[in-house]
C-alpha positions as CSV (number, residue, x, y, z in Angstrom):
1,M,20.6,-4.5,-37.2
2,V,22.7,-4.6,-34.0
3,E,20.8,-4.9,-30.7
4,K,21.6,-2.5,-27.9
5,P,22.9,-4.1,-24.7
6,E,20.3,-4.2,-21.9
7,R,21.2,-1.5,-19.4
8,R,18.4,-2.0,-16.9
9,K,19.1,-3.9,-13.8
10,A,15.5,-5.0,-13.3
11,I,13.3,-7.1,-15.6
12,R,10.7,-5.0,-17.5
13,V,7.1,-6.1,-17.6
14,C,4.7,-4.9,-20.2
15,S,1.8,-3.6,-18.1
16,L,-1.0,-1.3,-19.2
17,N,-2.4,0.5,-16.1
18,F,-4.1,3.8,-15.7
19,I,-2.1,6.5,-13.8
20,N,-2.6,10.0,-12.5
21,I,0.5,12.3,-12.4
22,D,1.0,15.1,-9.8
23,S,4.2,17.0,-9.6
24,G,3.4,18.5,-6.3
25,K,3.7,22.1,-5.2
26,E,7.0,22.9,-6.9
27,N,5.5,22.5,-10.4
28,P,1.7,22.6,-10.3
29,V,1.4,22.7,-14.1
30,T,2.7,19.2,-14.6
31,Y,-0.2,16.8,-13.9
32,G,-2.6,14.6,-15.8
33,L,-3.8,11.2,-16.7
34,G,-1.9,8.6,-18.7
35,R,-1.0,4.9,-18.6
36,T,2.0,2.7,-18.0
37,L,3.5,0.8,-20.9
38,E,6.2,-1.0,-18.9
39,L,7.0,-1.4,-15.2
40,N,9.8,-2.8,-13.1
41,V,10.9,-2.4,-9.5
42,E,13.2,0.6,-10.4
43,G,11.0,2.6,-12.8
44,A,8.3,2.8,-15.5
45,T,7.6,3.9,-19.0
46,L,4.6,6.0,-19.1
47,E,2.5,7.3,-22.0
48,V,1.0,10.8,-21.3
49,A,-0.5,13.7,-23.3
50,D,1.8,16.4,-21.9
51,K,5.6,16.7,-22.4
52,L,7.1,16.4,-18.9
53,P,10.4,18.2,-18.2
54,V,13.4,15.9,-17.6
55,G,14.6,16.1,-14.0
56,V,11.2,17.0,-12.5
57,F,10.0,14.9,-9.6
58,I,6.5,13.5,-9.9
59,E,4.1,11.5,-7.9
60,V,2.3,8.8,-9.8
61,E,-1.0,7.2,-8.6
62,L,-0.9,3.8,-10.2
63,A,-4.2,1.8,-10.5
64,M,-3.7,-1.9,-10.7
65,G,-7.2,-3.5,-10.5
66,D,-8.9,-2.1,-7.4
67,V,-5.7,-1.1,-5.7
68,I,-4.2,2.4,-6.2
69,T,-0.5,2.8,-5.2
70,T,1.3,6.1,-4.9
71,L,4.9,6.1,-6.2
72,K,7.4,9.0,-6.4
73,G,10.0,9.3,-9.1
74,E,12.2,11.4,-11.3
75,V,11.6,12.0,-15.0
76,K,14.7,10.6,-16.8
77,N,13.7,10.9,-20.5
78,V,10.9,12.0,-22.7
79,Q,10.3,11.3,-26.4
80,P,7.3,11.4,-28.7
81,S,5.3,8.1,-28.8
82,A,6.0,5.9,-31.7
83,S,2.4,6.2,-32.9
84,E,1.3,9.4,-34.5
85,S,-1.0,10.1,-31.5
86,G,0.7,13.2,-30.2
87,L,1.4,11.4,-26.9
88,Y,4.8,11.2,-25.1
89,R,6.7,8.2,-23.7
90,V,8.2,9.2,-20.4
91,G,10.8,7.2,-18.5
92,I,10.8,7.6,-14.8
93,Q,13.0,6.2,-12.1
94,F,11.3,5.5,-8.8
95,L,12.8,7.1,-5.7
96,K,14.1,4.8,-3.1
97,P,12.0,4.9,0.1
98,N,14.8,6.4,2.1
99,T,15.0,9.4,-0.3
100,V,11.3,10.2,-0.3
101,H,10.7,13.3,1.7
102,L,7.4,13.2,3.5
103,E,5.6,16.5,4.5
């Protein structure tokens, strides 16, 4: 089996953390609970129950211990989870702070 070359710029870290997803006012149907599978400074792999549309911008509340951090990102890819659980693996790319539009 041939390994694919690593295309990510940042080192991935396996990290299981609870998350809450909110897509904001533009798409109020996309929200829910899930967990992270991997994190890095540029993005994350999430596991969620609902299939999120590629290209949608979401806000993720990430719980790491007692600290909850809010991050904004764009859904880049979605695929069924490897387990037969009916869950989805969602790849998101975090928005850079200067591209985040505050209300």
